[in-house]
C-alpha positions as CSV (number, residue, x, y, z in Angstrom):
1,M,-0.4,0.0,0.1
2,G,2.7,2.8,1.0
3,R,4.2,1.9,-2.5
4,L,1.1,2.6,-4.1
5,F,0.4,6.0,-2.1
6,R,3.9,6.9,-3.6
7,I,2.8,6.6,-7.3
8,A,-0.6,8.1,-7.1
9,P,0.8,11.8,-6.6
10,M,3.2,11.7,-9.7
11,V,0.1,10.1,-11.9
12,L,-2.0,12.8,-10.6
13,S,0.7,15.5,-11.6
14,V,0.4,14.0,-15.5
15,L,-3.4,14.9,-15.5
16,V,-3.4,17.8,-14.7
17,L,-0.5,18.8,-16.9
18,A,-2.5,17.1,-19.5
19,N,-6.0,19.0,-18.9
20,V,-3.4,22.6,-18.9
21,A,-2.3,21.8,-22.3
22,S,-5.5,20.5,-23.6
23,A,-7.0,23.9,-22.8
24,G,-4.2,26.1,-24.5
25,A,-4.6,24.1,-27.5
26,P,-5.5,26.0,-30.5
27,P,-9.5,25.3,-32.2
28,K,-8.3,23.5,-35.7
29,D,-8.1,26.1,-38.4
30,P,-10.2,25.5,-41.7
31,F,-7.3,26.2,-43.5
32,N,-5.2,23.9,-42.5
33,S,-2.1,26.2,-42.4
34,P,1.1,25.1,-41.0
35,M,1.4,28.7,-39.0
36,W,-1.9,28.6,-37.3
37,G,-0.4,27.4,-33.8
38,W,2.2,30.4,-34.1
39,V,-0.8,33.1,-35.1
40,Y,-3.3,31.4,-32.3
41,E,-0.2,31.7,-29.3
42,E,1.8,34.6,-30.5
43,I,-0.8,37.2,-32.3
44,L,-3.9,35.8,-30.4
45,E,-2.1,35.2,-27.2
46,Q,-4.5,31.7,-27.0
47,G,-7.7,33.7,-26.2
48,Q,-11.0,32.6,-27.2
49,V,-11.4,31.5,-30.6
50,I,-14.1,31.3,-33.0
51,F,-14.5,31.4,-36.6
52,D,-16.8,33.9,-38.0
53,D,-18.7,34.2,-41.6
54,R,-19.5,37.3,-40.6
55,V,-15.3,38.4,-40.8
56,K,-15.1,38.6,-44.0
57,V,-12.1,38.8,-46.1
58,D,-12.2,39.9,-50.1
59,A,-8.8,39.0,-51.7
60,P,-9.1,37.8,-55.3
61,D,-8.2,33.9,-55.8
62,S,-4.7,34.5,-57.5
63,A,-2.3,37.6,-57.1
64,E,-1.6,38.9,-60.5
65,G,1.2,41.1,-58.6
66,N,2.8,39.9,-55.1
67,F,3.8,43.3,-54.3
68,Q,0.0,44.6,-54.5
69,V,-2.2,42.6,-53.8
70,P,-5.9,43.9,-52.7
71,V,-7.2,42.8,-49.4
72,S,-10.1,44.5,-47.9
73,V,-12.0,43.0,-45.2
74,R,-15.4,44.3,-43.8
75,V,-17.3,43.1,-40.3
76,D,-20.8,42.3,-40.4
77,G,-23.4,41.9,-37.4
78,L,-20.8,42.6,-34.5
79,D,-21.8,45.6,-32.9
80,D,-18.8,45.8,-30.5
81,V,-15.5,45.5,-32.3
82,T,-12.8,46.6,-30.9
83,E,-9.6,45.8,-33.0
84,I,-9.0,44.1,-36.2
85,I,-5.7,42.5,-36.6
86,L,-4.8,41.0,-40.5
87,I,-2.3,38.4,-40.8
88,V,-0.8,36.9,-43.5
89,D,-0.1,33.2,-42.6
90,L,3.2,32.4,-44.9
91,N,5.0,36.0,-45.0
92,P,8.1,36.3,-43.0
93,I,6.5,39.4,-41.5
94,L,3.0,37.3,-40.4
95,K,1.5,40.7,-38.9
96,T,0.2,43.2,-41.2
97,A,-2.3,45.9,-39.9
98,K,-4.0,46.5,-36.8
99,F,-7.1,48.2,-37.0
100,T,-8.8,50.7,-34.2
101,P,-12.6,51.3,-35.8
102,N,-13.3,53.9,-32.2
103,K,-15.9,55.6,-34.3
104,A,-15.8,54.2,-38.5
105,R,-17.3,51.7,-39.5
106,P,-15.4,47.9,-38.6
107,Y,-14.4,47.8,-42.5
108,F,-11.1,49.1,-43.8
109,A,-8.8,48.2,-47.3
110,L,-5.4,48.5,-48.8
111,R,-2.9,46.4,-50.3
112,V,-0.4,43.9,-49.5
113,K,3.0,42.0,-50.3
114,M,2.7,38.6,-50.3
115,G,6.1,36.2,-49.8
116,Q,3.8,33.1,-51.2
117,A,0.5,31.5,-51.6
118,S,-0.9,31.9,-48.3
119,V,-4.4,32.1,-46.2
120,I,-4.6,35.7,-45.7
121,R,-6.5,36.3,-42.1
122,A,-8.7,39.0,-40.0
123,A,-9.3,38.6,-36.0
124,A,-12.1,40.9,-34.7
125,R,-11.7,41.3,-30.5
126,T,-14.8,41.8,-29.8
127,K,-15.5,43.8,-26.2
128,D,-15.6,40.6,-25.1
129,G,-12.1,39.7,-25.3
130,V,-13.2,36.8,-28.1
131,W,-11.3,36.4,-31.3
132,H,-13.9,36.1,-34.5
133,L,-11.9,34.7,-37.7
134,G,-12.6,34.7,-40.9
135,G,-10.1,34.5,-44.1
136,K,-9.6,33.7,-47.8
137,Y,-6.8,31.4,-49.4
138,V,-4.4,34.0,-52.1
139,D,-2.8,32.1,-54.7
140,A,0.2,33.6,-55.4
141,S,4.4,33.0,-56.7
142,G,6.4,34.4,-54.1
143,G,8.9,37.2,-53.4
144,G,6.6,40.2,-52.9
145,C,8.3,41.1,-49.5
146,T,12.0,40.9,-50.2
147,V,12.7,42.7,-53.3
148,P,13.5,47.0,-53.0
149,S,10.6,49.6,-53.4
150,V,10.0,51.2,-56.7
151,Q,10.0,54.5,-55.3
152,M,13.6,54.9,-53.5
153,A,15.5,54.3,-56.8
154,A,13.3,57.6,-57.9
155,A,15.3,60.8,-57.5
156,D,12.7,63.1,-56.1
157,W,11.6,60.3,-53.4
158,E,12.6,62.2,-50.7
159,S,10.6,65.0,-51.7
160,N,7.4,63.1,-52.1
161,L,8.1,60.8,-49.1
162,N,4.2,61.1,-47.1
163,N,2.5,63.6,-49.4
164,V,-1.2,62.5,-49.3
165,Q,-3.7,62.1,-52.1
166,A,-7.4,62.0,-50.5
167,Q,-11.0,61.9,-51.9
168,I,-14.3,61.0,-50.1
169,W,-16.8,59.6,-51.5
170,P,-20.5,60.0,-49.1
171,R,-22.7,57.2,-49.8
172,E,-26.2,57.0,-49.2
173,N,-26.5,55.1,-46.1
174,G,-25.1,58.6,-44.0
175,V,-21.5,56.7,-44.3
176,D,-18.8,58.7,-45.9
177,R,-16.3,56.6,-47.5
178,I,-12.5,58.2,-47.5
179,R,-9.9,56.4,-49.8
180,T,-6.2,58.1,-48.8
181,R,-2.9,57.0,-51.1
182,I,0.4,58.1,-49.1
183,I,4.1,58.1,-51.1
184,H,6.0,55.8,-48.9
185,P,8.8,52.9,-49.8
186,M,7.1,51.1,-47.2
187,D,10.7,48.7,-47.1
188,T,10.4,45.6,-45.4
189,G,14.2,45.3,-44.8
190,L,14.7,42.2,-45.7
191,S,16.3,42.9,-49.0
192,G,19.6,43.4,-49.2
193,N,21.3,45.8,-46.8
194,I,17.9,48.0,-47.3
195,P,17.0,49.1,-43.4
196,A,13.2,48.2,-42.5
197,F,11.3,51.5,-43.6
198,F,7.8,51.6,-43.0
199,M,5.0,53.9,-42.1
200,E,3.5,53.1,-38.2
201,H,0.1,54.5,-38.2
202,L,-2.4,56.9,-39.7
203,S,-5.0,58.4,-38.5
204,I,-8.2,59.7,-39.3
205,K,-9.7,62.7,-37.2
206,N,-13.2,64.9,-37.9
207,A,-12.8,68.7,-37.8
208,E,-13.3,68.7,-34.1
209,G,-10.3,66.6,-33.6
210,V,-12.0,63.7,-32.5
211,E,-10.1,60.1,-33.7
212,L,-12.9,58.4,-35.5
213,A,-10.1,55.7,-37.3
214,H,-6.7,54.2,-36.3
215,L,-4.8,51.8,-38.3
216,Q,-1.5,50.6,-37.3
217,T,0.7,49.1,-40.5
218,F,3.8,47.1,-40.4
219,E,6.0,46.7,-43.4
220,P,3.9,43.6,-45.4
221,V,1.6,46.9,-46.6
222,S,2.5,47.4,-49.8
223,E,4.8,50.9,-51.1
224,D,2.9,53.7,-51.7
225,P,-0.4,52.4,-49.4
226,V,-3.8,53.4,-51.1
227,I,-6.1,52.6,-47.6
228,T,-10.5,53.0,-47.2
229,F,-11.8,53.5,-44.8
230,E,-15.5,54.6,-43.5
231,V,-17.0,56.6,-41.1
232,D,-20.2,57.7,-40.4
233,A,-21.0,61.3,-42.2
234,V,-19.6,64.6,-41.5
235,G,-22.8,66.4,-43.1
236,E,-23.6,66.9,-46.7
237,T,-20.0,69.9,-46.1
238,G,-17.1,69.7,-44.1
239,G,-14.2,67.4,-44.6
240,Y,-11.4,65.2,-42.4
241,S,-7.7,65.1,-40.7
242,I,-5.1,62.8,-41.8
243,S,-2.4,62.2,-40.2
244,G,0.1,59.5,-39.1
245,M,4.0,59.0,-39.2
246,D,6.4,56.7,-40.2
247,N,9.5,54.6,-38.2
248,N,11.7,57.1,-38.6
249,G,9.4,59.8,-37.2
250,N,9.2,61.5,-40.3
251,E,4.6,62.9,-39.9
252,I,2.2,62.6,-42.5
253,S,0.0,65.3,-42.8
254,A,-3.0,66.3,-44.6
255,W,-6.7,67.6,-44.8
256,V,-9.4,66.2,-47.2
257,E,-12.6,68.5,-47.8
258,K,-15.8,66.8,-49.1
259,A,-16.9,68.2,-52.9
260,P,-19.5,70.2,-53.2
261,K,-22.6,68.8,-54.6
262,S,-22.8,70.1,-58.5
């Protein structure tokens, strides 16, 4: 009997460890991506995950160019989204953007660089801390993250750095659609001796200075980023400020005014 009492605590400890490991294991990935375990642990921090059709990722089935792959994310039916993370599983740098809707619609669009064919995911977190995931597999030939930008080869690139072009499209549902293009090389730091040089964040504010939307961007966002937001309309007239900064401290600043109705 004494021998049994010495063995029992060892068996109990093994059972406890097995239960802990099971609790922290990621749910099955519908895409069977080899990087899903890493995404779950490092980006989603082992939070509660639901694969949810209400989180929609729109992208081409096949990338015609690996340097400018259009991607949009829209969340329908979840009213309490606090952040959305865009992830390209098989890129050298997986985390691509982090969007905070604030007073904007849970929607954004941009273009990304792809190192190879990959699942592109959007993880939308609600106020209860749950991650709602959607995604799409995009075929691509590779190399988009390891090639120098075209912008850096231009003689006048420094004088045009962080120049902003923007336009507002009023929608019938009381929404202003804002699209902006920022001149920036968005170098990943993965090509030769070229250091990482990329826009880090972009903010949309109304005339009173209230932040409506905030986007944190990382190296895989495409050169000369084209980014679209949807916000509740300010009215028939008015505009929005666009501000941000890159990782070298260069500022982005512009004001975009709604065009008068003809």
